[in-house]
BATORMI-555168 format. One record per residue (C-alpha): residue in one letter; z, y, x. Coordinates in steps of 0.5 Angstrom, whole numbers. Layout:
<atoms>
['A' [Z Y X]];
...
</atoms>
This chain:
<atoms>
['M' [32 7 -159]];
['T' [40 6 -155]];
['E' [40 4 -147]];
['V' [45 -2 -148]];
['E' [42 -7 -153]];
['E' [47 -11 -157]];
['Q' [47 -18 -158]];
['P' [42 -20 -162]];
['P' [45 -25 -168]];
['P' [45 -33 -167]];
['V' [37 -34 -171]];
['M' [35 -29 -166]];
['A' [36 -30 -160]];
['A' [35 -37 -161]];
['L' [27 -34 -163]];
['R' [26 -30 -157]];
['R' [28 -37 -152]];
['A' [23 -40 -157]];
['V' [17 -35 -156]];
['E' [19 -33 -149]];
['K' [17 -41 -147]];
['L' [12 -42 -152]];
['C' [8 -36 -149]];
['A' [11 -38 -140]];
['G' [5 -39 -136]];
['R' [0 -35 -140]];
['S' [-4 -30 -138]];
['D' [-6 -28 -145]];
['V' [0 -26 -148]];
['S' [5 -21 -147]];
['V' [12 -21 -150]];
['K' [16 -15 -152]];
['H' [25 -16 -154]];
['N' [27 -10 -156]];
['F' [34 -7 -160]];
['V' [33 -1 -165]];
['D' [39 3 -167]];
['E' [37 9 -170]];
['P' [39 14 -177]];
['G' [36 8 -183]];
['S' [33 3 -177]];
['Y' [38 -3 -174]];
['G' [36 -9 -172]];
['W' [32 -12 -165]];
['N' [25 -15 -166]];
['T' [19 -19 -161]];
['I' [12 -17 -160]];
['L' [7 -22 -158]];
['S' [1 -17 -156]];
['P' [-6 -21 -153]];
['V' [-8 -18 -147]];
['G' [-15 -20 -149]];
['R' [-17 -21 -155]];
['G' [-13 -24 -161]];
['S' [-8 -21 -166]];
['G' [-1 -17 -166]];
['V' [5 -21 -169]];
['W' [11 -17 -169]];
['F' [17 -21 -172]];
['W' [25 -16 -174]];
['F' [31 -17 -176]];
['D' [34 -12 -180]];
['G' [41 -12 -178]];
['F' [43 -8 -185]];
['D' [41 -14 -190]];
['D' [41 -20 -185]];
['D' [34 -22 -187]];
['L' [27 -23 -181]];
['M' [20 -21 -183]];
['L' [15 -22 -179]];
['M' [8 -18 -179]];
['I' [1 -20 -176]];
['N' [-4 -14 -174]];
['D' [1 -9 -177]];
['E' [-1 -11 -185]];
['Y' [0 -19 -187]];
['Y' [7 -20 -187]];
['F' [12 -27 -188]];
['E' [19 -25 -190]];
['W' [25 -31 -190]];
['L' [32 -28 -194]];
['D' [36 -35 -193]];
['L' [36 -36 -185]];
['T' [42 -41 -186]];
['D' [37 -47 -183]];
['E' [36 -43 -176]];
['A' [32 -50 -173]];
['A' [27 -49 -180]];
['V' [26 -41 -178]];
['V' [25 -42 -172]];
['A' [20 -47 -173]];
['D' [17 -43 -178]];
['V' [16 -38 -174]];
['L' [13 -41 -168]];
['G' [9 -45 -172]];
['I' [6 -39 -175]];
['C' [6 -35 -167]];
['A' [1 -41 -164]];
['A' [-3 -41 -170]];
['V' [-5 -34 -168]];
['M' [-6 -36 -162]];
['A' [-10 -41 -163]];
['G' [-15 -37 -167]];
['N' [-13 -42 -174]];
['L' [-12 -37 -178]];
['S' [-18 -33 -183]];
['I' [-18 -27 -188]];
['R' [-21 -28 -195]];
['R' [-21 -23 -201]];
['E' [-18 -24 -208]];
['G' [-20 -19 -212]];
['R' [-18 -12 -209]];
['W' [-13 -15 -205]];
['R' [-14 -18 -198]];
['H' [-10 -24 -196]];
['L' [-9 -28 -189]];
['D' [-9 -36 -189]];
['L' [-6 -39 -182]];
['W' [-5 -46 -181]];
['A' [0 -49 -176]];
['T' [0 -55 -172]];
['N' [4 -59 -178]];
['G' [-1 -58 -183]];
['R' [3 -53 -187]];
['C' [-1 -48 -189]];
['W' [1 -39 -189]];
['T' [-1 -35 -194]];
['G' [1 -28 -193]];
['R' [-2 -21 -197]];
['G' [-4 -15 -193]];
['G' [0 -8 -194]];
['R' [6 -6 -192]];
['D' [8 -6 -199]];
['S' [7 -12 -203]];
['L' [4 -6 -209]];
['L' [-1 -4 -204]];
['P' [-8 -6 -203]];
['W' [-11 -7 -197]];
['K' [-15 -2 -194]];
['R' [-18 -3 -188]];
['S' [-25 -5 -188]];
['V' [-24 -11 -185]];
['P' [-29 -17 -186]];
['D' [-27 -24 -189]];
['G' [-27 -29 -185]];
['G' [-24 -32 -178]];
['L' [-20 -28 -173]];
['P' [-21 -29 -166]];
['G' [-15 -33 -162]];
['Y' [-12 -31 -155]];
['G' [-16 -31 -150]];
['Q' [-19 -27 -144]];
['V' [-24 -21 -146]];
['S' [-30 -22 -143]];
['E' [-35 -17 -143]];
['A' [-41 -20 -141]];
['V' [-47 -21 -145]];
['E' [-47 -28 -148]];
['S' [-54 -31 -150]];
['V' [-52 -39 -151]];
['C' [-49 -41 -158]];
['R' [-43 -42 -157]];
['V' [-43 -48 -163]];
['C' [-50 -52 -160]];
['G' [-50 -49 -152]];
['Y' [-58 -48 -155]];
['D' [-60 -42 -150]];
['E' [-66 -38 -154]];
['G' [-66 -32 -149]];
['E' [-63 -28 -155]];
['D' [-57 -23 -154]];
['R' [-52 -27 -159]];
['W' [-46 -23 -156]];
['T' [-45 -16 -151]];
['G' [-38 -16 -151]];
['P' [-32 -17 -154]];
['D' [-34 -14 -161]];
['G' [-41 -15 -160]];
['A' [-43 -20 -164]];
['Q' [-51 -19 -166]];
['Y' [-51 -24 -173]];
['I' [-57 -28 -169]];
['I' [-58 -35 -172]];
['C' [-58 -41 -168]];
['S' [-65 -44 -168]];
['C' [-62 -50 -166]];
['C' [-56 -51 -171]];
['G' [-56 -46 -175]];
['A' [-50 -42 -173]];
['E' [-49 -35 -173]];
['S' [-46 -31 -169]];
['G' [-40 -26 -171]];
['V' [-40 -30 -177]];
['N' [-39 -38 -175]];
['D' [-36 -37 -168]];
['L' [-30 -31 -169]];
['N' [-25 -36 -166]];
['L' [-24 -44 -164]];
['G' [-22 -47 -170]];
['W' [-29 -44 -174]];
['V' [-33 -46 -168]];
['R' [-30 -54 -167]];
['E' [-31 -53 -175]];
['C' [-39 -51 -176]];
['R' [-40 -56 -170]];
['A' [-37 -62 -173]];
['K' [-41 -61 -180]];
['W' [-48 -61 -176]];
['H' [-46 -67 -172]];
['A' [-44 -70 -179]];
['D' [-51 -67 -181]];
['G' [-55 -71 -175]];
['C' [-55 -65 -171]];
['R' [-62 -63 -174]];
['W' [-65 -57 -173]];
['F' [-64 -50 -177]];
['S' [-72 -48 -175]];
['P' [-76 -55 -174]];
['D' [-81 -53 -171]];
['E' [-77 -51 -166]];
['R' [-76 -56 -163]];
['P' [-77 -59 -156]];
['E' [-80 -65 -156]];
['G' [-75 -70 -153]];
['W' [-70 -66 -155]];
['R' [-63 -69 -155]];
['P' [-56 -65 -156]];
['E' [-52 -68 -151]];
['P' [-55 -65 -144]];
['Q' [-55 -58 -149]];
['A' [-48 -59 -150]];
['A' [-46 -57 -144]];
['N' [-48 -51 -144]];
['I' [-43 -48 -149]];
['P' [-38 -44 -145]];
['P' [-31 -49 -143]];
['E' [-27 -44 -148]];
['W' [-31 -46 -154]];
['R' [-31 -53 -153]];
</atoms>
């Protein structure tokens, strides 16, 4: 790593400015830029790291090949070989970064492989395959399902359902990685399955509402129960 950074190419400079603007004022993400000039490696990278929960984003402009690569959690990758349309490339990368920070992404298995599906705010869907080499299968023991968006990590125990706000006195979460896989008697959401990120919580809540807010365990429904007052118990970050 050199002490004096060479000026990045225009597309990378534009990306850095756009990412800085995207992350400005946020306390849940840190942004770091590096210039690398060493044997076998020459180029510029930018790293978005969650301060609390979330997935890391790393993108790299290769000074040898003049192409751009982006990786999520150091495994799922996307690559741009044609950088002629600078504005389009910047829009692509910003869309991916924004989706990662919002938690609009999930992992699914397809045969021996794991894929990451990501939904940008413009409605575009991206899919990246796990593994640094496109020929390598995914080898980490990461479960299928949603990945969390960015946000401060809470160490507090959670007994309130993130989907419907029902509190039946059981610990649903005992920290950021402490899902207890408790099924809510009210809406049927399972902690650690349906409530890993805000997008999934809202989707589960919408389906429950569309189904008339029926109780998963009807025998446990209190007399005179209504969903609206209970919804006030939902933590602000999960609304």
